[in-house]
FIGU-910460 format. One record per residue (C-alpha): x, y, z. Coordinates in steps of 0.2 Angstrom, whole numbers, padded with zeros to 4 digits, always signed. Layout:
N
XYZ ...
This chain:
962
+0622-0221-0497 +0636-0209-0504 +0631-0193-0509 +0633-0186-0525 +0642-0172-0527 +0632-0158-0537 +0640-0148-0551 +0631-0137-0559 +0637-0134-0578 +0643-0115-0585 +0628-0105-0593 +0630-0093-0606 +0613-0086-0607 +0616-0073-0619 +0621-0086-0632 +0608-0099-0627 +0595-0083-0630 +0602-0080-0646 +0603-0098-0653 +0584-0099-0648 +0579-0086-0660 +0570-0091-0675 +0578-0086-0691 +0574-0070-0699 +0569-0072-0717 +0569-0056-0730 +0551-0056-0738 +0548-0042-0752 +0531-0034-0748 +0526-0028-0764 +0523-0047-0768 +0516-0055-0752 +0506-0046-0738 +0498-0058-0725 +0480-0050-0728 +0481-0051-0747 +0469-0061-0756 +0477-0078-0762 +0475-0080-0780 +0476-0100-0786 +0477-0104-0803 +0468-0120-0808 +0471-0131-0826 +0458-0138-0833 +0458-0152-0846 +0444-0157-0855 +0442-0171-0868 +0433-0166-0883 +0426-0180-0895 +0421-0171-0912 +0412-0182-0925 +0424-0188-0937 +0439-0184-0926 +0449-0191-0915 +0449-0186-0895 +0459-0170-0893 +0462-0159-0875 +0460-0143-0873 +0466-0135-0858 +0462-0119-0848 +0467-0111-0833 +0456-0098-0822 +0459-0087-0807 +0449-0092-0793 +0448-0080-0777 +0451-0086-0759 +0436-0094-0752 +0440-0086-0736 +0441-0070-0742 +0426-0069-0754 +0416-0069-0737 +0419-0052-0737 +0410-0047-0754 +0397-0059-0750 +0400-0071-0763 +0405-0087-0751 +0400-0105-0756 +0388-0105-0741 +0379-0089-0747 +0377-0095-0766 +0370-0112-0758 +0357-0101-0752 +0353-0089-0764 +0354-0107-0776 +0341-0113-0764 +0331-0099-0765 +0329-0098-0783 +0324-0116-0785 +0310-0116-0773 +0304-0098-0781 +0304-0107-0798 +0295-0122-0790 +0280-0111-0784 +0265-0110-0795 +0258-0092-0804 +0244-0094-0791 +0254-0096-0775 +0262-0083-0781 +0249-0070-0783 +0243-0078-0765 +0257-0075-0757 +0260-0057-0762 +0242-0052-0762 +0242-0058-0741 +0261-0058-0737 +0258-0041-0728 +0244-0049-0719 +0250-0065-0711 +0251-0063-0692 +0271-0063-0689 +0281-0064-0671 +0277-0045-0670 +0257-0048-0667 +0255-0052-0648 +0246-0068-0645 +0231-0072-0634 +0242-0083-0626 +0252-0068-0618 +0238-0059-0612 +0230-0076-0603 +0239-0076-0587 +0237-0058-0584 +0219-0058-0586 +0217-0073-0573 +0227-0064-0562 +0219-0047-0563 +0200-0050-0565 +0197-0061-0548 +0185-0064-0533 +0180-0068-0518 +0161-0074-0519 +0154-0090-0523 +0151-0096-0539 +0139-0108-0548 +0142-0121-0563 +0125-0126-0571 +0128-0145-0577 +0113-0152-0591 +0116-0171-0587 +0108-0181-0600 +0096-0197-0595 +0104-0213-0601 +0093-0219-0614 +0096-0237-0618 +0093-0236-0638 +0098-0251-0647 +0099-0250-0665 +0100-0268-0678 +0116-0267-0687 +0105-0263-0704 +0099-0248-0699 +0097-0233-0710 +0109-0217-0711 +0094-0207-0706 +0091-0219-0692 +0109-0215-0686 +0106-0196-0688 +0091-0198-0677 +0099-0204-0664 +0113-0191-0663 +0099-0177-0664 +0089-0186-0649 +0105-0186-0641 +0108-0167-0642 +0090-0165-0637 +0092-0175-0621 +0107-0165-0614 +0094-0150-0615 +0079-0159-0608 +0089-0169-0596 +0091-0167-0578 +0099-0152-0574 +0116-0151-0560 +0119-0138-0550 +0138-0135-0542 +0134-0121-0528 +0145-0111-0516 +0163-0113-0526 +0176-0104-0522 +0187-0095-0537 +0199-0108-0535 +0185-0124-0534 +0178-0116-0552 +0196-0115-0561 +0198-0134-0553 +0181-0139-0560 +0183-0130-0577 +0200-0140-0580 +0191-0156-0576 +0177-0152-0590 +0193-0150-0602 +0199-0166-0595 +0182-0175-0598 +0184-0169-0615 +0200-0174-0619 +0194-0191-0612 +0178-0193-0619 +0186-0188-0640 +0199-0201-0635 +0189-0215-0631 +0178-0210-0645 +0164-0204-0638 +0160-0187-0649 +0143-0183-0646 +0148-0186-0626 +0163-0172-0630 +0152-0160-0640 +0138-0159-0624 +0153-0158-0614 +0158-0141-0624 +0141-0135-0625 +0139-0136-0606 +0154-0125-0606 +0147-0113-0618 +0132-0109-0608 +0142-0103-0596 +0146-0088-0602 +0129-0083-0603 +0130-0082-0585 +0134-0064-0578 +0128-0066-0557 +0147-0064-0551 +0151-0051-0565 +0169-0046-0560 +0174-0064-0562 +0168-0064-0581 +0184-0060-0590 +0193-0075-0582 +0179-0085-0584 +0180-0081-0603 +0198-0087-0603 +0194-0103-0596 +0181-0110-0607 +0188-0102-0623 +0202-0112-0617 +0189-0127-0617 +0183-0122-0635 +0199-0120-0640 +0202-0137-0638 +0187-0144-0647 +0192-0135-0662 +0210-0143-0663 +0203-0160-0660 +0188-0158-0677 +0200-0152-0687 +0215-0164-0683 +0202-0177-0684 +0194-0171-0698 +0213-0169-0705 +0217-0186-0702 +0202-0193-0714 +0212-0184-0728 +0228-0196-0727 +0230-0208-0743 +0242-0215-0754 +0248-0195-0758 +0252-0195-0738 +0245-0180-0728 +0237-0162-0735 +0249-0149-0737 +0247-0132-0727 +0240-0124-0742 +0226-0135-0748 +0212-0134-0759 +0194-0141-0754 +0197-0151-0771 +0209-0160-0762 +0199-0167-0749 +0192-0184-0749 +0172-0184-0748 +0173-0196-0732 +0180-0181-0724 +0168-0168-0733 +0154-0178-0725 +0161-0178-0708 +0165-0161-0708 +0147-0155-0713 +0140-0168-0702 +0148-0158-0686 +0141-0143-0693 +0123-0149-0696 +0127-0156-0677 +0131-0139-0672 +0116-0129-0681 +0103-0141-0672 +0110-0133-0653 +0095-0121-0649 +0102-0109-0640 +0110-0094-0648 +0128-0093-0637 +0134-0110-0636 +0128-0112-0655 +0138-0099-0658 +0154-0102-0647 +0155-0118-0654 +0153-0115-0674 +0166-0102-0669 +0178-0114-0663 +0177-0126-0678 +0177-0111-0691 +0194-0117-0697 +0187-0134-0704 +0177-0123-0716 +0191-0126-0726 +0190-0144-0733 +0172-0139-0739 +0174-0123-0749 +0187-0109-0751 +0174-0096-0749 +0168-0103-0733 +0175-0096-0721 +0174-0077-0729 +0156-0081-0731 +0153-0088-0710 +0162-0073-0703 +0149-0061-0707 +0134-0073-0704 +0142-0078-0683 +0144-0057-0682 +0127-0053-0686 +0122-0068-0675 +0130-0059-0661 +0120-0045-0663 +0103-0056-0655 +0115-0056-0637 +0106-0045-0627 +0121-0042-0613 +0134-0030-0620 +0147-0036-0611 +0145-0055-0615 +0142-0048-0632 +0159-0040-0633 +0168-0054-0627 +0157-0066-0639 +0167-0053-0653 +0183-0054-0646 +0181-0073-0648 +0176-0071-0666 +0191-0059-0669 +0203-0072-0662 +0198-0087-0672 +0198-0075-0688 +0213-0069-0686 +0222-0087-0683 +0211-0093-0700 +0209-0078-0708 +0221-0063-0703 +0218-0055-0720 +0199-0054-0719 +0199-0037-0711 +0182-0032-0715 +0173-0042-0702 +0186-0037-0689 +0180-0019-0692 +0162-0024-0692 +0164-0033-0676 +0168-0015-0667 +0158-0006-0677 +0143-0018-0671 +0150-0015-0654 +0151+0004-0654 +0132+0004-0660 +0128-0006-0642 +0139+0005-0633 +0125+0016-0624 +0119-0001-0619 +0131+0000-0605 +0123+0014-0597 +0105+0008-0599 +0093+0003-0584 +0097-0016-0587 +0115-0014-0584 +0114-0002-0571 +0101-0013-0562 +0111-0029-0563 +0125-0018-0554 +0115-0011-0539 +0112-0030-0536 +0130-0035-0538 +0137-0019-0529 +0150-0016-0544 +0154+0003-0546 +0153+0012-0564 +0171+0012-0566 +0175-0007-0561 +0161-0013-0571 +0170-0003-0587 +0186-0009-0584 +0179-0029-0586 +0177-0022-0605 +0198-0018-0607 +0204-0036-0613 +0187-0040-0623 +0191-0020-0633 +0210-0020-0630 +0210-0037-0642 +0198-0032-0656 +0207-0015-0658 +0223-0026-0658 +0218-0037-0671 +0210-0022-0681 +0226-0012-0679 +0238-0024-0682 +0247-0018-0698 +0233-0006-0702 +0236+0010-0711 +0238+0026-0700 +0221+0031-0710 +0213+0019-0700 +0218+0027-0683 +0210+0045-0689 +0196+0038-0692 +0193+0027-0676 +0199+0044-0666 +0182+0053-0676 +0171+0039-0670 +0177+0042-0653 +0174+0058-0653 +0157+0057-0660 +0153+0045-0645 +0157+0059-0631 +0176+0055-0630 +0173+0037-0620 +0186+0036-0611 +0187+0016-0611 +0186+0017-0630 +0200+0030-0630 +0212+0020-0619 +0211+0005-0628 +0214+0013-0647 +0230+0021-0638 +0233+0003-0633 +0231-0006-0651 +0237+0006-0663 +0255+0009-0667 +0268+0019-0654 +0271+0030-0669 +0256+0034-0673 +0250+0038-0658 +0263+0050-0654 +0263+0058-0669 +0244+0066-0663 +0248+0066-0644 +0242+0084-0642 +0228+0078-0651 +0226+0062-0638 +0228+0074-0624 +0215+0086-0631 +0201+0071-0631 +0208+0064-0615 +0203+0082-0605 +0185+0083-0614 +0182+0063-0607 +0171+0061-0593 +0179+0055-0577 +0167+0047-0569 +0166+0030-0577 +0186+0028-0582 +0200+0038-0574 +0209+0051-0584 +0226+0045-0576 +0222+0028-0586 +0222+0038-0601 +0236+0047-0597 +0245+0031-0592 +0241+0023-0609 +0248+0038-0618 +0266+0037-0609 +0268+0020-0613 +0264+0024-0632 +0277+0039-0630 +0291+0026-0620 +0290+0018-0638 +0289+0032-0651 +0295+0052-0649 +0282+0064-0650 +0284+0078-0661 +0299+0091-0652 +0289+0108-0652 +0276+0098-0640 +0288+0088-0629 +0287+0099-0616 +0269+0104-0616 +0264+0084-0616 +0275+0085-0600 +0265+0098-0591 +0249+0093-0596 +0252+0076-0589 +0260+0079-0574 +0245+0091-0570 +0234+0076-0569 +0247+0065-0563 +0250+0076-0547 +0236+0079-0542 +0232+0060-0540 +0227+0056-0520 +0228+0037-0521 +0249+0032-0521 +0246+0017-0532 +0238+0025-0545 +0251+0039-0542 +0266+0027-0543 +0258+0018-0558 +0258+0035-0570 +0273+0041-0563 +0284+0026-0567 +0277+0027-0587 +0279+0046-0586 +0298+0045-0579 +0305+0037-0593 +0300+0050-0603 +0306+0063-0594 +0322+0054-0596 +0321+0053-0614 +0316+0069-0620 +0324+0081-0605 +0338+0085-0595 +0341+0083-0575 +0333+0098-0571 +0317+0088-0576 +0321+0073-0570 +0327+0081-0553 +0307+0089-0552 +0300+0073-0555 +0308+0063-0541 +0305+0078-0530 +0287+0076-0533 +0288+0055-0532 +0296+0058-0516 +0283+0070-0510 +0270+0057-0515 +0276+0041-0507 +0284+0047-0491 +0268+0050-0479 +0261+0034-0472 +0277+0027-0482 +0267+0022-0496 +0283+0018-0504 +0283+0000-0496 +0268-0005-0506 +0277+0003-0521 +0294-0005-0524 +0293-0013-0539 +0288+0005-0548 +0302+0012-0538 +0314-0001-0546 +0308+0002-0560 +0311+0021-0561 +0328+0019-0555 +0332+0010-0569 +0325+0019-0582 +0334+0033-0576 +0351+0023-0576 +0346+0019-0593 +0347+0037-0601 +0359+0044-0588 +0377+0036-0591 +0386+0051-0586 +0388+0048-0568 +0394+0064-0563 +0378+0071-0570 +0367+0057-0563 +0372+0060-0543 +0372+0080-0547 +0353+0078-0546 +0349+0084-0531 +0335+0070-0527 +0341+0055-0534 +0349+0050-0518 +0335+0054-0507 +0325+0045-0518 +0338+0029-0515 +0333+0033-0498 +0315+0026-0499 +0320+0008-0500 +0322+0004-0483 +0318-0014-0486 +0337-0024-0487 +0333-0035-0501 +0327-0024-0512 +0338-0008-0510 +0354-0022-0513 +0345-0026-0528 +0345-0005-0535 +0363-0004-0527 +0369-0019-0540 +0356-0011-0555 +0367+0006-0552 +0384-0002-0551 +0380-0013-0567 +0376+0003-0574 +0392+0012-0570 +0403-0005-0573 +0396-0004-0591 +0395+0015-0596 +0409+0024-0588 +0424+0022-0599 +0436+0031-0588 +0443+0032-0571 +0437+0046-0563 +0439+0055-0545 +0425+0064-0547 +0423+0067-0528 +0403+0068-0531 +0404+0050-0541 +0415+0043-0527 +0406+0047-0512 +0388+0042-0521 +0395+0024-0525 +0407+0022-0508 +0388+0024-0500 +0382+0011-0514 +0393-0001-0512 +0395-0002-0493 +0375-0006-0495 +0378-0019-0505 +0393-0026-0493 +0383-0022-0477 +0370-0033-0481 +0383-0051-0480 +0378-0060-0468 +0380-0078-0461 +0368-0084-0473 +0372-0075-0490 +0376-0088-0503 +0395-0090-0511 +0386-0085-0527 +0378-0067-0521 +0394-0064-0511 +0405-0067-0529 +0393-0057-0537 +0395-0041-0524 +0412-0042-0522 +0413-0044-0542 +0403-0025-0542 +0412-0019-0528 +0432-0022-0537 +0423-0015-0553 +0421+0003-0545 +0438+0001-0536 +0447-0001-0553 +0439+0012-0560 +0445+0025-0546 +0459+0035-0553 +0470+0052-0545 +0482+0051-0558 +0499+0056-0549 +0493+0058-0533 +0497+0045-0526 +0495+0048-0508 +0476+0053-0511 +0474+0036-0519 +0482+0027-0507 +0469+0034-0495 +0454+0029-0505 +0462+0011-0504 +0462+0012-0483 +0445+0020-0483 +0439+0004-0495 +0447-0006-0485 +0436-0001-0469 +0423-0001-0477 +0423-0016-0487 +0431-0029-0475 +0420-0043-0476 +0422-0047-0492 +0438-0058-0494 +0438-0054-0517 +0437-0037-0512 +0452-0036-0500 +0464-0046-0513 +0459-0033-0526 +0463-0019-0512 +0482-0027-0511 +0484-0030-0530 +0479-0012-0532 +0491-0005-0519 +0505-0016-0526 +0501-0009-0543 +0500+0009-0537 +0519+0005-0528 +0525+0000-0545 +0518+0014-0552 +0526+0027-0541 +0542+0019-0545 +0540+0020-0563 +0535+0037-0563 +0549+0041-0548 +0560+0033-0557 +0579+0041-0555 +0572+0053-0543 +0570+0041-0527 +0566+0056-0514 +0564+0053-0496 +0545+0055-0498 +0543+0043-0515 +0553+0029-0503 +0541+0034-0487 +0526+0034-0499 +0533+0014-0505 +0535+0007-0486 +0517+0014-0483 +0509+0004-0499 +0519-0011-0493 +0514-0010-0474 +0496-0009-0483 +0498-0024-0489 +0509-0033-0473 +0491-0027-0462 +0478-0034-0476 +0484-0050-0479 +0484-0058-0464 +0465-0055-0464 +0461-0066-0477 +0456-0085-0473 +0460-0090-0489 +0477-0097-0487 +0483-0097-0507 +0478-0080-0507 +0489-0076-0493 +0503-0085-0500 +0502-0078-0518 +0499-0063-0510 +0514-0062-0499 +0524-0068-0514 +0517-0054-0523 +0520-0039-0512 +0538-0046-0507 +0541-0044-0527 +0535-0026-0527 +0546-0023-0511 +0561-0029-0518 +0559-0021-0535 +0558-0004-0523 +0571-0008-0515 +0561-0012-0498 +0575-0026-0495 +0569-0028-0476 +0551-0028-0480 +0553-0042-0493 +0562-0052-0482 +0545-0048-0470 +0535-0055-0485 +0545-0070-0491 +0546-0075-0470 +0527-0074-0468 +0526-0083-0483 +0537-0099-0477 +0530-0098-0460 +0512-0100-0469 +0516-0115-0479 +0514-0129-0465 +0494-0121-0464 +0491-0128-0479 +0477-0140-0478 +0478-0158-0488 +0462-0152-0498 +0454-0134-0502 +0439-0128-0508 +0437-0123-0526 +0421-0116-0533 +0413-0128-0521 +0422-0143-0524 +0435-0151-0514 +0453-0153-0523 +0469-0159-0518 +0481-0144-0513 +0497-0152-0517 +0496-0144-0536 +0493-0127-0530 +0507-0130-0518 +0519-0137-0532 +0515-0119-0542 +0518-0109-0529 +0535-0115-0524 +0541-0115-0544 +0534-0095-0543 +0543-0091-0526 +0559-0100-0533 +0560-0089-0547 +0559-0076-0535 +0573-0080-0521 +0585-0080-0536 +0587-0062-0534 +0585-0059-0517 +0600-0054-0509 +0604-0063-0492 +0601-0053-0477 +0620-0047-0468 +0614-0055-0452 +0605-0071-0457 +0618-0083-0466 +0619-0089-0482 +0603-0093-0492 +0595-0091-0475 +0577-0092-0486 +0581-0105-0495 +0586-0116-0482 +0572-0111-0471 +0559-0117-0486 +0571-0132-0487 +0564-0138-0469 +0545-0133-0473 +0544-0143-0488 +0555-0158-0478 +0542-0155-0462 +0528-0156-0473 +0518-0170-0473 +0515-0176-0493 +0503-0186-0496 +0509-0205-0501 +0503-0207-0518 +0510-0191-0522 +0527-0188-0531 +0525-0169-0529 +0539-0166-0515 +0551-0173-0527 +0547-0161-0542 +0547-0147-0528 +0566-0154-0524 +0572-0156-0543 +0564-0137-0545 +0576-0131-0529 +0588-0139-0539 +0586-0129-0552 +0588-0114-0544 +0602-0120-0533 +0612-0122-0551 +0607-0103-0558 +0612-0097-0541 +0631-0104-0545 +0632-0096-0561 +0644-0082-0562 +0630-0069-0569 +0611-0072-0566 +0600-0074-0580 +0587-0059-0572 +0589-0046-0561 +0579-0033-0554 +0586-0014-0557 +0597-0007-0541 +0597-0022-0531 +0612-0031-0529 +0608-0049-0530 +0619-0064-0521 +0629-0064-0540 +0638-0047-0535 +0636-0049-0516 +0647-0065-0517 +0655-0063-0533 +0657-0082-0535 +0665-0084-0518 +0672-0102-0514 +0661-0105-0497 +0646-0099-0504 +0648-0111-0518 +0652-0125-0507 +0636-0120-0497 +0626-0123-0511 +0634-0139-0516 +0629-0144-0499 +0613-0140-0502 +0612-0149-0519 +0620-0164-0511 +0605-0166-0499 +0591-0163-0511 +0599-0177-0522 +0599-0188-0508 +0581-0185-0503 +0576-0188-0520 +0587-0203-0523 +0578-0211-0507 +0561-0208-0515 +0566-0216-0529 +0570-0231-0520 +0555-0232-0510 +0544-0233-0527 +0552-0251-0529 +0536-0258-0526 +0527-0267-0542 +0511-0255-0541 +0522-0239-0540 +0535-0243-0554 +0526-0232-0567 +0530-0217-0555 +0546-0223-0553 +0550-0223-0572 +0542-0205-0575 +0552-0196-0559 +0568-0206-0566 +0568-0198-0583 +0560-0182-0574 +0576-0182-0565 +0586-0187-0578 +0579-0173-0589 +0583-0161-0574 +0603-0166-0574 +0604-0166-0592 +0599-0147-0592 +0607-0142-0578 +0621-0152-0572 +0638-0153-0579 +0641-0171-0586 +0658-0170-0587 +0658-0175-0569 +0660-0193-0570 +0648-0197-0555 +0635-0187-0562 +0637-0194-0579 +0635-0214-0570 +0620-0207-0561 +0611-0200-0576 +0615-0216-0584 +0606-0226-0570 +0592-0215-0571 +0590-0218-0590 +0591-0237-0586 +0580-0235-0571 +0565-0227-0581 +0566-0242-0595 +0570-0254-0584 +0550-0262-0580 +0545-0257-0596 +0535-0240-0593 +0542-0229-0601 +0535-0219-0615 +0547-0227-0629 +0543-0211-0641 +0550-0200-0629 +0565-0208-0624 +0569-0207-0644 +0566-0191-0644 +0577-0187-0628 +0589-0197-0637 +0590-0188-0653 +0589-0171-0642 +0607-0177-0634 +0616-0181-0650 +0609-0163-0658 +0617-0155-0642 +0632-0164-0642 +0638-0156-0659 +0641-0140-0651 +0657-0135-0646 +0656-0135-0630 +0644-0150-0626 +0655-0163-0635 +0655-0174-0620 +0639-0178-0623 +0642-0190-0638 +0650-0202-0626 +0634-0201-0615 +0622-0203-0630 +0633-0220-0633 +0631-0226-0615 +0613-0224-0616 +0602-0239-0623 +0585-0238-0630 +0575-0254-0623 +0562-0261-0634 +0547-0268-0623 +0545-0289-0625 
């Protein structure tokens, strides 16, 4: 096949740039501004018919503000629509509903009320036992009593009452020696049995199960497990109450559909009411107090079907029933359940809540009575542990009372606490229940009450911890802040038990950080170290120690201040467990990256954070996940980017050298360091522009050497290729020509090592698209790289072409031809008298050769070889399954010739015509693309220097598909 000589067209880049510029249009800014609201004039024509006259028209105009700009003043259509909808809804409400809503709006339980469900898991986890448990199940005797279809209603009622009697008179089955886990499984089984019985329409059996479970709440034989037992049993009661309510509600369905949420008893049909009454009668027949109380409380909500005042009448009665429960622990949990149900169905009835609490206070002395004391002796339970069993119940009761309560109620509660001798248990619950702002305002009063508490029953440090939790959320009076800290820390620092100590210190560290300086924080940290170091107590307190670190970095955003805290780094040394230490280091680095606004060179910060980053880096091993590596590298890179020594470039480079030695196992960090050093070299060139002293040149060469040494240590081949190219560009920009050649040669020699598939974000991808992108970037750089005097003409281009030729390309890929086409673009640009771009103070080949004929001849030889390779590849695509690829490549090559070739040359002109025809030959060419290309050629032919394209356009037919 005869070679096609390449004839590139001469380019006038300046005129081409000018022809591509957008046309400037003068604008009078007095009349127009892009941010000025658009005013639209709308004309309206109305037809009006008057009695006794013909129809006439009236025209009116109105100015309309742009709807997009109207959002700024809140009058956008969506806002207006929402406002209209609200007004319609409001108008539809009746007067009575509006009054009720106004009255109870502040009493409806909102999202700011912590639900019981959020406390459930904590109670189950806290109140456990290793003692053996038992369950008493009363199994009813199976009596077959047949009833005739004509039995009277009274007979049915009598039968059901007898069934309930069977429950209490039948055989008793006791499950003994159950572990806590077995006990919980048994209770879950009973819950499921309840649901199954209900689903199979065995309502009496379901009631029996609930009664059996309720009776378990009178059993305190394993007293330390009682709070958890309460949680498990009340789950069953809640299930029962929901089933009964939904059953009655379903009976209210009629032609009008279901009842609204705010229905009245008048809208409930007689059948539903009778069924509801039947349930209350069944429950009233239960003989024992505790199950009768709990089962009725579970269906308290059903009173809504009977009477508007039913709930308000039942709550005081149920409250009074609890007075008959002798055991104070059982009684207080019964009150907690009643308060829970009351808050769900009638949160506005605060009087009932208060009554429950005040009744509890009246029975407070029972806790220290002989009966309770004897029971504790038998079970070997100490009084402090016993008192903590009351906490969940009292806390819940007080939470219900304190919800959106006025501040004066707290004053009343404090007075009642004083009357009871400042009971620690009660005081702790009060501080836990009321709003933090109320507690903080009376901090000194509470401290005085805590001091007077008897510590034997409930430790004072728990009271200070509760006070500290409030002060972490609300600020006390400024004049009291230091005294509060001193009083609290006097108690905390005397604690001997490390767990008690760290639980309190964790809370009060936040108060210290919130209101004081690094001096006070340093004192607190020193005290923590003193308490937690002996016997390596810190190993059992990592969560609290982590919490302390988190609180400190939350309040200290100035890291120069943070790291000047003398005991901060010694505090970090207590994190001996590697996984915990790394998590702490990550928290510190995240805070630094988030809050550090300006670059720093502070040696205190640098030394401390280098230590932190080194800790993270050294945790990486063969088992570390890639996601974890990426996260650690990202944090370290964030730190590196924030380090700047200004114009002290040598110090900056020294820092990068030290960082490379410390973080050599994280490849993304090494990549970042190479980029940073390249940026440093460019910054040096910018600052020292016009003053290239020997010292500056030596520094730049040191930067180049850093990159040349670092890049080979990377495992990612495309990271190496791109960094070699980037570093070569930086060396070239700094007139380090021999170093630039070394980088480019290294890149060329690395290409054969590129694998067919590479890992991208955990997935294997073909490498050729990435290789094509790299070559395109490389070619744009090679245009301005001057030839080495000892290497011959275009030695880098020749070497690259050899590598491309020898590389094993995929059979179904055309990337090799696309690369060759881009080589043709490069060689065409190299033939121009003046290149399209240059590097300052670097003479490219257009200056070195000055359009020498021998140089141009060498370029043409390379072009002929490249064109031959392209045409050979097009021939190999003549098979039926590759004709579409052939069409696409032919058009791609045609466009390259059109853009870069001199089509006044007959042979090149004919080649372009042949490629045009080949693209359309088998019907795979896109007709729209061909039409647009031909239109472009015709437009170009109108330019004086491109008139020869007129003849070419005539020779390019458009073939329609058949």
